[in-house]
N, C-alpha and C positions, 0 to 999 in steps of 0.2 A: 171351563168354557174355553170352547176349541175355535169360536167365530164370535164375532162383535159387529152389530150393525148400529151406526149411530144415528141419531133423528130426533128433531123436536117440529111442534106445531108452531113453533114460535119464528119457523122461517117465514109465514106465510104473513107475516105485519109487514110486508118489504116487498117493495115492486120496481123493477128496472123501467115500467112504462108499457102502456098498453100496446105501442108500435116497437116494442125490441123485441127481439128474436128469442132474448134468453127469457124463458119462463118458469119462475121459482116453482110453480104449480108442478112442474114433471115430477118434483122430489115428492109431492103427495101424492100423485098417481102411483108411483114406482111402491112407495110404501103400502099402498090400498093393496096394488096387485099382489104385493109379497103375503099381506095377510088374507086376502080371498085366496091364495093358495097355501095358507098355514103355515108360511116359510119360518114364523117366529115360535112356532112350538117345537121345533126341531131339538131332538137331544143335543147338548153343550152350547147352544147358541145363547146371545144375550141381545136384547134390544135396549138400548143405552139412552138416555136423554142425553143430547148437547148440551155443553156448557160453553159460555163464551171464552174465547182467548184472551188474556191481561193485555195490557200495553205493552209491559216487559217483556212478554212472549214474542210480538209484533217485532217490535224493535230489535230483537234478534237480527234480522235482515233488512227491515225497511229503516228508513232514516227518520229522526225526528219531525223535522220540516214537513215532511211529507203525511206523517201520520196526523199531526196538527190540520194539515190541509182538510183529511179526509175526516176528520172532527166537526171542523167547522161546515162542511158541505153537507154532512149529516143532519147538522141542525139548521139548516138554511142559511146559516152567514155568509155564503158565497154561492153563487149560480153556477161558478165554474172557474176553473183556472187551468189554462191549456199548457201551463208551464210543468203541470204535474198530470196531463193527460186528462182531465176532469172537465166535461163539461156536453153540450150536445153530440148524440151520436153512439159511437160504441159505450161510452164510460159518462152515462148519466150523473147527474148529480140529482138525489133521490131523499126523502127523509127517513133517517134511520141509516143509512149506506154505511157509516162506522159501525153500529150495532150488527147490520149484517154481516160486514166482513168480519167481526168477532166472532161471531156466532159459527160461519162455516168453516172458519180457521181452528176454532176452539176443537171441533168436532174431529178434524184432522189430527191436532196435537192429542188428543184423548185417545184415538187410534195408536199413534207413536208409542203413549205411555202403555197401552195395554200390551203392545206386541213387545215392546223393550222388558217391560215388566214380567213375563212369561205368563200374563194373563189371558193371553189369547193368540193363537199361531196368525189368525188373519182378522184385522177389522177392517170395516168397510164404511167409509163416509161419502153417499152419494153427493153432497152437496160440495163437495172439495174438487180439488183437481184444477185450481183457476189458475194457470201455469204461465199465463203472460206478462204478469205483473214484474216490472222492475223496482229496485230498491226505493226510488222516488219517482215510478211513474207507474198511472194505472193504464192497462191497455188490455184490448180484444177483450172487454167485458170483466176484465180481474183487476181489483182493487189491492188486494193483498194475495202474495204468493203462497198460500199454504203448503203445496208441495215442496218450496225451499224450506220452509219453517221445521217441516218433518224430517226431511235429511239432515237439519243440523243437528235437531234431537238427538237421531243415532251416530252423527259424525263427532257431535261432543262427547258422546259415551266411547269412542274409539271404534266405531264400527264402518265396515265398508258397505257401501250402498250401490245398490243397481237400480237405477230410475228407469223406468220404462214407460215411454208414453206411444198411445195409440189413436190419440186423437187425430181428427184429418188436419188439422192445424200444429205446426211445428212448436214444440214444447220449448220457445226460444227464452223465456224469463228463465226457466230451470236451467238450461244448457251453459247460459252466460255466468249465472251466481257461481258456477261450479267448473268454469273452461279450463281453469290451471289447477284443479284438484284432482289427485289420482285417488283419493279415498272415494271419490265420486265418479260412476261411470254412468252416463246420460245417454240413452237410447231412445231414439223417436223416429216412429214411422209416421210418414204425415205425405199430405197432399204437395206435390211439388213446389215450394215457393216460387217460381217462377209463375204460377198459376193462379196463387191462393196466398193471403194474409198468414203470417206477418211478412211471407218474400225470404225468411232464411231457410235454414235447415238443408242446405247443400252437402254434398259428398265430402267437399273438402274441407268442412268444417269439423276437424279431428281433435279439437284441444288445443293448447299452448302451454310451453313451459314445461313444469313438472306433468301437466296435465295432458300432455300431448298423447293422442290415441284413446283419451278416456270421452272423448265426445263421439257418437256414431248414429249418423243420419240415414235414413233409408227415405229419400224424396220417391213417392211412388205418382206415376201419370194419370191425369184425369181417367176414369173409366177401368180404374183396377179394381178387380172383384175379389173376391174370397179367395178363391184359387190361387191368383198371384199373391196376395198377402200371406197366405199360408206358406206358401213355397219360401218365399222370403224369411217368414220369421222364423220356420224350424231350419233354415238354414244359418240364422246368425245368434237367434236368442241362446239356445242351448252351448253353441260355441262360446259364446262370453259368459255365461255362467258357468260354465268349466275353467278358463282363461282367469277370469277375474275374484271367483269364489267368493260372492258377496255374503255378509252376514245377515245382511235383510235386504228385499225387496220392495221398493215404492211404486205404486203404477199409477198412472192417470188412465182412465178408461172411458175415454170419450167415444161416444158413438154418433157423432157428425160423417162420419165416414159411413153411414147407409146410404143406400141407394135414393131413398128420397128425402134424404137431408135437403132443406132450402139452402145452405150456406155453402156448401162443397160440392164436387164433381167424383168423387168415390163411388162404388159399387157395390160395396160389403152389404151381407146379410146377417142373420143372427148367428147362420153356420159357421163363418169364419170367425166372428168374434167369440162365439163359445170356445172354440178350438183352442184359440189363447188364453183364456180363462181355465179350460182344463188344463194345458199344461202347466201354467202356473200354480193350480190348486195340487198338482201330483208333483210337481217340484221339491214342495213338503220345505220350504223355508220360511220362516218369520216375512209376513207379508202386511204392509200397510196398501188397502186399494182404495183410490180414489175416484170420484166422478170425472167429469168435465164438460166438454162439449156435448152436444145433441139439441138441436132444434125442432126435433118432430118428438113432440111428448110422449106420443105413442111409443115411438121405437125405443125413446129412453127408457119407459116402465116396462117393456117386453124386455129389452136387451139385461139390464142392471137385474130385475128378477132372476133372469136365467144366471146371471153371475153368481147371484147370491144362493141361489140353488145349487149350482156346480160347486162353489165353496163348501158346502153343507152334505155334498154326497146326494142332492136329492133329486130323482127325476122326476119330471113335472109331467102331467097329462097334457097334450097338445093343444085340447079343448079349453079355451078360456072360461074361465068361472063366469056363471052368467052374469053375476052382479057387476063383472068388469067390462063386458061386451059393451054397452051403450058409451060409458066414461071413455073406451080406447078409441071407438068408433068417433066419437065427437072430437077427437082430438090428433086426428089423422092417420087411423087404422082403420083399412076395411080387409073384412071379413073377421073370423071368429077363431082364428088359430095363433096360440102363442109365439111359434116358431115361425120362418120365412121358409119358403119353398127354394131349392137349390136354383141358383142365378150364373149365367156366363154373359161375361160383357162383351159386345161385337167387336171390342179394342182389344181383346185379350192377347194376341198374340203379338203386339206392338207393345202392349205393356210387360209382356213375360220378356222380351228382348231386353227392355230398359231394366226389370228387376235382375236381370244377370249382368249386365253390366254394372250395377250397382253391388254386387254380391262380389264381384270379381274385383273393384275397386276396394273393397271392404278386407278382403281375402288376402290382397297384396301388400297396401299399405297402412292398415289401422289394427287389424287383429296380432301383428307381429309385435305391437308396439307395448300391448297391455300385459301386464304381471301380476 
């Protein structure tokens, strides 16, 4: 098995609420589109049933007191506890909250086990990538920080980990967890924190102590398109891979960067996203791929289906399978194509200048610190 895709229908017993932007149904839409393209019948692939993480797995990062609060919340014994970030708004309390958190986290840890055990080179958990949670705090729709737990799985085995986050929102929870740790290089491309939650991820956040230089941030201006993103990506990521020489890559593949996502203001399309996926695939290092943000369910399904196809070397036809046209149209997709047309932002020149400033800062002040 070269690639593994983690999934379960059990996800759909849980719901953040009708008005919440995070729709768990996007996971089913993605899996259905992959099936419609027959992507689970490719050679050397595996579609694997998710199993929940254990409490001891989760306690590798999260505090016992916080875990108990999540369990109480999921059973309806508390309606909220703002000391833990729980309550109305971003991090609602809902029935089964603890079970949902164990499921999406378990799938990520299964990915880590498959990759570290040599059973798959690439393992993809579309339900994972909930990168904002702190050790004792829910944040930004995230209760358990599965990327942190995946990274600990490898660090505990003596591995060097490159964490790459391309979500529109800064991967703050992962960065702070490893901010002083030179075994983990965190790299985040995101919309500038001065314009978007969580407000962090500035250029000057470069690590501390022994980890100085091992946090890399590329804050992008609103309006940044595929062209500017790819210019930055190809100028940063290959250099960091060469300098740091990671044993494994863990990536968060959020697609709230897309131009019609309701929660951010970047202007990516499938074109730039697929270039990043192709690079990671061709780099041929062991790779745990996690989902992340994305609040237009049709964009999520198309992007992550394309990602899975690229991971497996499959070239998909651009016409959507007939069975998926109506479901995707009902969830935000106009037209019958899998890929987006090329797009150029009207703010491209301003965004290009800003990206160049970011690159110059990193080249002079951050890259030389990495060993």
